[in-house]
C-alpha positions in Angstrom: 0.0 0.0 0.0 1.5 3.3 -1.0 1.8 6.4 1.2 -1.1 8.2 -0.4 -3.5 5.3 0.2 -2.3 4.8 3.8 -2.8 8.4 4.6 -6.3 8.4 3.1 -7.3 5.2 4.8 -5.8 6.4 8.1 -8.0 9.6 7.8 -11.1 7.4 7.2 -10.4 5.3 10.3 -9.8 8.4 12.4 -13.2 9.7 11.3 -14.7 6.4 12.1 -13.3 6.8 15.6 -15.1 10.2 15.8 -18.4 8.6 14.6 -18.1 5.7 17.1 -17.5 8.1 19.9 -20.7 9.9 18.9 -23.0 6.9 18.4 -21.7 4.5 21.0 -21.6 7.1 23.8 -25.2 8.0 22.9 -26.1 4.3 23.1 -24.7 3.8 26.6 -26.2 6.9 28.2 -28.9 4.9 29.9 -26.5 2.4 31.4 -24.1 5.1 32.4 -26.8 7.1 34.2 -28.2 4.0 36.0 -24.9 2.5 37.1 -23.2 5.8 38.1 -26.4 7.5 39.4 -26.1 10.5 37.1 -29.1 12.8 36.5 -30.1 13.7 32.9 -28.6 17.2 33.5 -25.3 15.7 34.4 -25.3 13.4 31.4 -26.1 16.5 29.3 -23.0 18.3 30.6 -20.9 15.2 29.9 -22.2 15.1 26.3 -21.6 18.9 25.9 -17.9 18.3 26.3 -17.8 16.3 23.1 -19.2 19.4 21.2 -16.9 21.8 23.1 -13.7 20.0 22.4 -14.4 19.6 18.7 -14.4 23.3 17.5 -11.6 24.2 20.0 -9.1 21.8 18.5 -10.3 22.5 15.0 -9.4 26.2 15.3 -6.1 25.6 17.1 -5.2 22.8 14.6 -5.9 25.1 11.7 -3.7 27.8 13.2 -0.7 25.4 13.7 -1.2 23.1 10.8 1.6 24.6 8.7 3.8 25.1 11.7 3.7 21.7 13.4 2.3 19.7 10.4 -0.6 17.2 10.2 1.5 14.3 11.5 1.9 15.9 14.9 -1.7 17.0 15.0 -2.8 13.4 14.4 -0.3 12.2 17.0 -2.1 14.5 19.5 -5.4 13.2 18.2 -4.3 9.6 19.0 -3.2 10.6 22.5 -6.5 12.4 23.2 -8.6 9.6 21.8 -6.6 6.8 23.6 -6.4 8.6 27.0 -10.0 9.8 26.7 -11.3 6.2 26.0 -9.3 4.7 29.0 -10.4 7.6 31.3 -14.0 7.1 30.3 -13.8 3.4 31.3 -11.9 3.8 34.6 -12.7 7.2 35.9 -16.1 6.4 37.5 -16.7 10.0 38.4 -18.6 13.0 37.0 -15.4 15.1 36.8 -13.4 12.3 35.2 -16.1 11.8 32.5 -16.2 15.5 31.8 -12.4 15.5 31.2 -12.4 12.2 29.2 -15.2 13.4 26.9 -13.5 16.7 26.4 -10.3 14.8 25.4 -12.2 12.7 22.9 -13.8 15.9 21.5 -10.4 17.4 21.1 -9.2 14.3 19.3 -12.2 14.5 17.0 -11.5 18.1 16.1 -7.8 17.4 15.4 -8.9 14.7 12.9 -10.9 17.3 11.0 -8.2 20.0 11.3 -5.5 17.7 10.0 -7.2 15.4 7.5 -9.3 18.0 5.5 -6.3 20.1 4.4 -4.2 17.0 4.0 -6.7 15.5 1.5 -7.0 18.9 -0.2 -3.2 19.0 -0.6 -3.0 15.4 -1.9 -5.6 15.6 -4.6 -6.8 18.2 -7.1 -10.1 19.3 -8.8 -12.9 16.8 -9.2 -10.7 14.1 -7.7 -10.2 16.2 -4.5 -14.0 16.6 -4.3 -14.5 12.9 -4.8 -12.0 12.0 -2.0 -13.3 14.7 0.3 -16.8 13.2 0.0 -15.5 9.7 0.5 -13.6 10.7 3.6 -16.7 12.4 5.0 -18.9 9.4 4.2 -17.4 7.7 7.2 -19.0 10.0 9.7 -22.6 8.9 8.9 -21.2 5.4 8.0 -19.5 5.1 11.3 -22.6 6.3 13.1 -24.5 3.4 11.5 -21.8 0.9 12.5 -21.6 2.3 16.1 -25.4 2.3 16.5 -25.7 -1.3 15.4 -22.7 -2.4 17.5 -24.1 -0.6 20.6 -27.6 -2.1 20.1 -26.2 -5.6 19.6 -23.9 -5.3 22.7 -26.7 -3.8 24.8 -29.2 -6.5 23.8 -26.5 -9.1 24.6 -26.0 -7.6 28.1 -22.4 -6.3 27.4 -21.3 -3.6 29.8 -21.0 0.0 28.8 -17.3 -0.3 29.4 -17.0 -3.1 26.8 -18.8 -0.9 24.3 -16.3 2.0 24.9 -13.4 -0.4 24.3 -14.8 -0.8 20.7 -13.8 2.8 20.0 -10.2 1.9 20.6 -10.2 -0.5 17.5 -10.3 2.2 14.8 -8.1 4.4 17.0 -5.2 1.8 16.9 -5.8 1.2 13.2 -5.4 4.8 12.2 -2.3 5.2 14.4 -0.8 2.2 12.6 -1.7 3.5 9.1 -0.1 6.9 9.8 3.0 5.5 11.5 6.2 6.5 9.6 4.4 8.0 6.6 5.5 11.2 4.8 2.7 13.8 4.8 2.0 16.1 1.8 3.2 19.7 1.5 0.7 22.6 1.1 -0.1 23.4 -2.6 -0.4 27.2 -2.0 2.8 28.7 -0.6 0.8 31.7 0.7 -1.6 29.3 2.5 1.1 28.5 5.0 1.1 32.1 6.3 -1.5 32.8 9.0 -1.6 36.5 8.0 -2.4 35.6 4.4 -5.0 33.0 5.7 -6.8 35.7 7.7 -6.6 38.2 4.8 -8.3 35.6 2.6 -10.9 34.9 5.3 -11.9 38.5 5.3 -13.0 38.3 1.7 -16.7 38.6 0.9 -16.8 35.1 -0.5 -15.4 33.5 2.6 -17.7 35.4 4.9 -20.6 34.3 2.7 -19.5 30.7 3.0 -19.0 31.2 6.7 -22.7 32.2 7.1 -23.9 29.4 4.8 -21.9 26.8 6.8 -23.7 27.7 10.0 -27.1 27.2 8.2 -26.0 23.9 6.5 -24.8 22.4 9.9 -28.0 23.4 11.7 -30.0 21.9 8.8 -28.0 18.7 9.2 -27.7 18.3 12.9 -30.8 20.1 14.1 -33.5 17.7 12.8 -31.3 14.7 13.3 -30.8 15.3 17.0 -34.5 15.8 17.7 -36.1 13.5 15.1 -36.3 10.6 17.5 -38.2 12.6 20.1 -40.4 14.2 17.5 -41.3 11.1 15.5 -41.8 8.7 18.4 -45.5 9.5 18.4 -45.9 9.6 14.6 -46.2 5.8 13.9 -42.7 5.6 12.5 -39.7 4.0 14.3 -37.2 6.8 15.2 -34.1 4.6 15.2 -35.0 3.2 11.8 -35.4 6.7 10.5 -32.0 7.7 11.9 -30.3 4.6 10.5 -32.0 5.2 7.1 -30.8 8.8 7.1 -27.2 8.1 8.1 -26.9 5.0 5.9 -28.1 6.9 2.8 -25.8 9.8 3.6 -22.8 7.4 3.6 -23.8 5.9 0.2 -24.4 9.3 -1.3 -21.1 10.6 -0.2 -19.3 7.7 -1.7 -20.6 8.9 -5.1 -20.1 12.6 -4.2 -17.3 13.0 -6.7 -19.5 11.9 -9.6 -22.3 14.4 -8.5 -19.8 17.3 -8.3 -18.3 16.3 -11.7 -21.7 16.4 -13.3 -23.4 19.4 -11.5 -20.4 21.4 -10.0 -19.9 22.1 -6.3 -22.3 25.0 -6.2 -24.9 23.1 -8.3 -24.7 20.2 -5.8 -25.0 22.6 -2.9 -28.1 24.2 -4.4 -29.7 20.9 -5.2 -29.0 19.7 -1.7 -30.7 22.8 -0.2 -33.8 22.2 -2.3 -34.0 18.5 -1.2 -33.3 19.3 2.4 -36.1 21.9 2.4 -38.5 19.4 1.0 -37.3 16.7 3.4 -37.8 18.8 6.6 -41.2 20.0 5.3 -42.3 16.4 4.8 -41.1 15.5 8.3 -43.2 18.4 9.6 -46.4 17.2 7.9 -46.3 13.4 7.3 -46.7 10.4 9.6 -46.3 6.6 9.4 -44.8 5.2 6.2 -44.5 8.7 4.6 -42.0 9.6 7.4 -39.5 7.1 5.7 -40.0 8.9 2.4 -39.2 12.1 4.1 -36.1 10.5 5.6 -34.9 9.5 2.1 -35.4 13.0 0.7 -33.8 14.7 3.7 -30.8 12.3 3.7 -30.1 13.0 0.1 -30.4 16.7 0.8 -27.9 17.0 3.7 -25.4 14.3 2.6 -23.3 16.7 0.4 -23.4 19.8 2.6 -20.4 19.3 4.9 -17.8 17.8 2.5 -18.6 20.2 -0.3 -18.6 23.3 1.9 -15.1 22.2 3.0 -14.1 21.3 -0.5 -15.4 24.7 -1.8 -13.1 26.6 0.6 -10.2 24.4 -0.5 -10.9 24.9 -4.1 -12.2 28.4 -4.4 -10.5 30.2 -1.5 -7.1 28.3 -1.3 -5.2 31.1 0.3 -7.3 30.6 3.5 -5.4 27.4 3.9 -5.9 24.8 6.6 -7.0 27.6 8.9 -9.9 28.5 6.6 -11.1 24.9 6.3 -10.9 24.5 10.1 -12.7 27.7 10.8 -15.6 26.8 8.5 -15.9 23.3 10.1 -15.7 24.8 13.6 -18.5 27.3 12.9 -20.6 24.5 11.7 -20.2 22.5 14.9 -20.4 25.6 17.1 -23.7 26.8 15.4 -25.1 23.3 15.9 -24.3 23.3 19.6 -25.8 26.8 20.1 -29.1 25.9 18.4 -29.7 22.7 20.3 -31.1 24.4 23.4 -33.0 26.9 21.1 -34.7 24.1 19.3 -35.5 22.5 22.6 -37.1 25.7 23.6 -39.2 25.7 20.4 -40.4 22.2 21.3 -41.3 23.3 24.8 -43.2 26.3 23.4 -45.0 24.3 20.8 -45.9 21.6 23.4 -47.4 24.3 25.5 -49.4 25.7 22.6 -50.7 22.2 21.7 -51.7 21.6 25.3 -53.6 24.9 25.4 -55.4 23.7 22.2 -56.7 20.7 24.2 -54.3 18.0 22.8 -53.0 15.3 25.1 -50.7 12.2 24.9 -49.3 11.2 21.5 -51.4 13.7 19.7 -49.8 16.5 21.7 -46.3 15.3 21.2 -46.8 14.9 17.5 -48.3 18.3 17.0 -45.6 20.0 19.0 -42.8 18.1 17.2 -44.2 18.8 13.7 -44.7 22.5 14.6 -41.0 22.7 15.6 -39.9 20.9 12.4 -42.1 23.4 10.5 -40.1 26.2 12.0 -36.8 24.5 11.1 -37.8 24.5 7.4 -36.6 28.1 7.4 -32.9 27.1 7.6 -32.7 25.1 4.3 -35.1 27.5 2.7 -32.7 30.4 3.3 -29.9 28.2 1.9 -31.9 27.7 -1.4 -31.7 31.5 -1.9 -28.1 31.9 -0.8 -26.8 28.9 -2.9 -28.8 30.2 -6.0 -26.9 33.5 -5.6 -23.6 31.6 -5.1 -24.2 29.3 -8.1 -24.9 32.1 -10.5 -22.0 34.2 -9.2 -19.5 31.3 -9.6 -20.8 30.5 -13.1 -20.4 34.2 -14.1 -16.9 34.3 -12.7 -15.9 31.1 -14.5 -17.4 32.4 -17.8 -15.3 35.7 -17.4 -12.2 33.6 -16.7 -12.7 31.5 -19.9 -13.3 34.7 -22.0 -10.1 36.3 -20.7 
């Protein structure tokens, strides 16, 4: 196996580690709370450390990428993942789990900070878009794997500690794949200078993408985090909905390079926003079997957001460098974390309105959930407008470049 393949496969296993830490930790929350007598609020604080560590290390990793290099960033990622996993298993205390989850979050952010620019520096053009999509397919793909593993182990009465040990498997594999390999140099010499990175990030195009990334991340993670609660009273099986969404996302990202080659990055982003808007709207109006149709449309809508937003920055704003890619990814995760309690507040408000209207039980929960999803349609709807503007602008700029 040549160096290029080892680095790419190592990146994929590092992202699988991120995905397993997301899905398996979610799967063991019940056992963790029961065995260690944690309240829901305490479990929530522990989970928040995962989201906090992610953007912190992404930004720091982007700042030091060209100083220390992706190899050292991934060495720290391995340290953070390995120590975080072991601490989770053996700490047995609230403070220990806060620290261990923060470490895992830091390792996850380092993976994005190192691997996104590394892939961008290894490949070019449509091939870069294809490999970026195939790299990012392993986040939803890993969530599917982790969810199935956690369900099987929970049903088979395995302890939560045994499930956490599973996360160590891809961690050790990516460490072995990266071991002793030569990492690629940056394509753009100016992209290695932080001052030039910041100058590029102050451009109107980057600031536009910055705003769009916040909306794409909220569109992706907002409904996904709440769809189980919202659809539990709709006649559909929430876990099947989530498995269907993440599974389809993984498959779609595998073929992401073909989609970009045919429709362009901005064409794919615009089409994704349209499908995501339709998908969230269907979630807000349909029940039973139609909820699965909504899941298919929604999954195809959000699948291409994250990798192609990162790929667009690498391709169209190269002077922003690794820092630009990290900042865009970090704002996506940060925006998602900010809007989680806001969405929760919407659900509480809509639940109160449904109760005031005389609804009770499942009818109340369904009405409140669908009302909240109806509010969330605004995020992808705004993206349809923004990506239409971006698509037309990029086409015009490319036409002028060809004419010159």
